[in-house]
N, C-alpha and C positions, 0 to 999 in steps of 0.2 A: 679732823680725825683724832687728834691727840689732845687730851685734857691737861692743861698746865704743862705743856711739853716745853722744856728748855734745852734738852739734850738733842743735838742734831746729828750726832754720830756716836757710835760705840767704838771702843778700842779693845781689841782682843790682845791680851798680854800673855796668854799661855799660863804655865805653872812655874812657880819660883824654882822648884827642884830641877826642872829641865832646862833652865836658862843657859847654863854653861855648855850645854850640848847642842845648841841650835844648829850649828854647821853640820855636825854629824847627823842630826835628826833630819835636816833638809835632804841630805844625800839619801838617807834611808827611806824617807817618805816619797821622794821623787822616784826612787827605784821601785818601790812598792806600787806607786801610781802607774808606772809603765807596765809592770808585770800584770797588775789587775786589769787595766784597760785592754792590754794585748790579749790576755787569756780569755776574758769574757767577750772581747770583741771578735776573737777567732770563732768561738762557739756560736755567737749570734750570726756571724757572717756565713758559717757553714750551714746553719739551719735555714737561712734565707736563700742561699745559692743552690743547695742540693734539694731538688724537688722530691727526691725519695724520702727526705726527712720532714716533709710537710704533713706530719701526723700530729695528733693531739699531744703525745708525750714530748716530742721535740719542740713543738710550739711553746709548751710550758718551760722547757729548759732554756730555749732561746730568749723568752720573755724574762726569765729570772736573770740571765746574763745581762740583758739590757738594763734591768732595774739596778743591778750592782754597779754598772757603769754610771748610771745617773747619780747614784749615791756618792761615788768618789768625785765625780765632776762637780757636784754641789758643794762639797766641803774642802777638797784639797787645795784649790786656789788660795783660800784664806790661810790654810796651814802653811803653804809655801811662802806667802808674804810674811807671816809671823816669824818663821825661822830665818828668813833672809834679813829682815829689818828689825827683828826683836819685838815688833808689835804690828798689828794690822788695823788700820782705821777703816771702819765700815759705816756707811750711811744707814740711818735708822730704818728706812724702808727696805733697803737691801738686806739688813740684818733679819728683819721679820720675814722677808721672802726666803732667805736661806733656811731659817728655822722651820718654816712651813714645808718647804720642798724636802728637807731631810726627814721630817716626821712622815710626810705623805709617802715617800718612797719606802720607808721602813714598814709602814702599815700595809702597803701594796705587797711587799715581800712576804709579810706574814700570811696574808690571805692566799697568796700564790702557793706557798708551801703547803697549805691545807688542801688546795685544789689538786696539787700534784700527788698528795697522799691519797685523795679520793680516786684519782686516776689509777694509781697502783692497786687500790682496793678493787676496782672494777676489773682490772687486768688479771688479778689472781682469784678473787672470790666470785666474780661474775664473768668468767672468761668467755663463755659461749654468747653472752649478750653484750660484750664489751663494745664491739664495732657498731652496734645499733644504738647504744646509750651514749658513748663518747665519740660522737661524730666530729668532723672538722668544724662544722658550724657551731655545735654546742661548746667545743673547746674555745673557740673565738669569743663566744658570748661570756664564758666563764672568765676569760682573761680580761675582757672589758669590764666585767663586774668587779674584779680585783682592783683595777685601776680606778673605777668609780668610787669604791669604798675607801681606797687609799687617799685619793684627792679630797674626798668629802670629810673624812674623820677629823683631821686637824683644824678644820675651818673655825669651829666654835672657839677652840682654844686660842687660835691666832687672833681672832677678832677681839677677844677679851684682853689679851696681852697688849694689843696695839692701842687699847683705850686706857691703859694704865699710865699714870704720870711718871715720867723719868726726868727728875730735876736735880739729881745729886751726882754721885759717882757714876762714871760711864765706862769703867774698865771691867771687861769680862774675863774672869779667870778661867779660860777654857781654850780649846784649839780653834773653835769657830763659834758662830752664834747658835746657841742651843737654848731651849726654854728654861731648863732648871737654873743655870747660872744667871740668865737674864732676869728672872723673876726676883732674884735677891737684890737687884738694883732699883726696883720700883720704889717710889717715894710713899705710896699708899700701901695699906695692908693688902696683901695678895694671897691670902689663905684660900679664897675661892679659886683663884687662878692656879695655885699649886695643886689643889684637889683636881681641877680640870686637867692639868698637865699630867698628873699621875694616872688619871682615869684613861686619858687618850693613850698614854704610853703602855699601860698595863692591860687594858681591855682586850685589844687585838691579840696581844701575846698570850694572855691567859685563855681566851676563847679558842684560839687556833691551836694552842698546845693541848687543850682538852680534846678537841676534835681529832687531832693527829694521833693522840694516845689511844682513843677509842677505835679509830680506824685500824691501827696496827695491832690492837688486841684481836680484832676480827680477822685480820690477815694471819696472825700467828695461829689462831684456832684453825683456820682453813688449811694452813700449811701442815700442821700436826695431823690433820685428818687424811692427808694424801697417802696413797698406798706405798709408793716406792720412794727411796732416798733420792733418786734422780729427779723425780717430780718436785720434791721438797727443795732440792738444791737449785733447780731452775727458778722456782717461785721466789725463793729467798734472794737469788741474784737479781731478779727483776726489780726488787724494791730496795736493794742494799745501798745504792748511791743516795737515794732520797732519805733513807733511814739514817745514814751517817750524817748527812747535812742537818737533819732535824734534831738529832741528838746533840750535835755540837751547838747549834743555834739556841735551842730552848734550854739545854742543860746549862750552858754558860750564862745565859740571860737569867735563869732562875737563881743561880749562885749570886749574881750581881744584885738582883732584887732582894734577896734575903739579907745581904749585907746592908742594903739601903734601909731596910726596916729596922735594923739594929743600930747602926751608927752611920749616919749620912755625913759625907765629907766631899770636898771637891775631887778627891782621889777617885771616888765612885764615878763621877762624870767623865774623868779621863779614861778610866777602864771601860766604861760603856761606849764612849765615842770610838776608842780604838777597836773594840769588839765589832761594832757596826760598820766602821769605815775601813778596817784593815783585814781582820781575820776572816769574817764571813765572805766578803768579796773575793778574798784570796783563795779560800777553800773551795768555793763553788766551781771554778773551772778545773781545779785539780781533781775533784771528785767526779765530775761529769765527763771530762775528757779522757782521763786515764782508764776509767772503767767502762767506756762506751765504745763498742766495736765500730758502729756506723760512723761516728765522728772521726775515729782514728783511721778508718779505711778511706774516708774522703780526704783527709789530710795527707795520707800516704800517696794517694793518686795525684794530688796537686803539687806536693813539695818536691818529690824526686826530680821531675822534669825541670822545674824552675831552678833547683839547686844545681843540677847538672849543667844547665845553660850558663849560670853565673860562674861555675867552675871552669867551663871551657873558655868563657870570655877572659877570665883572669889568667888562664894558661896562655892564651894567645897574646895577651898584653905582655906577660913576662917574657915570652919568646921573642916578641918584637923588640923589647928593650935589650935583650941579650945579643941579638944579631943586628 
């Protein structure tokens, strides 16, 4: 599979500037991991358990939460080892697998955000036909299409990278195995692979950002044409959560990519990895749970009874110890 391959493992060494803070960073990232998995896990569980939420919009939200969980599970174990031991030794095949999975989940997330924008477009601009166009069956097909495109897109790039000869340095200056820092370690010229890497990374982002922009222009035009302020308020509230998520995701990514075009440095890789593995997965449950009445109502129904039961058990235990 590998041409002139002498490297059997890669060593993730992180970044020199953050080495003195490994212990603090481990505590920080472990806390973030718990918050992200718990937050997105709760949303995913609520969508699965509450049959009232088995609608297209909530299927998309639940799938997005599941994708965010997949992203952090893919990269955080390597980050934990790095901060605990100072470096993380990774088998070559596992490194390529991690790189593929990370890219695949990011591409899936991109297409899913576009589908969610289209769903909001139908709900606002085609309200009378929404339930006939966006059925439960069609939403499941769209979700499967997002996964198909996400899993397919990085294949060409990962095949090309896996055939590069790695015979020299094997230390990756990053938090996990990612394509950009890995390509710098190849013994042969990797210009084509760099081009492929940038194409895979940027194509889905550019395409979906254009789609989402055009969709929201149509939504804005429709909202402005509404007769009453109450109608406009309800319509805007319908798409506000997704709009906030899209503005943060594509706005910050655009800023990072503009910096990449001017002066590329390992600091860009660090910023991009933190954006994709920390801020976006952390923002998603905050946006969709705090602004969503159905999810909050389901949690209110479930939590009080369980909380009260735990409180009573603790109270009985304390009274038993007292007497």
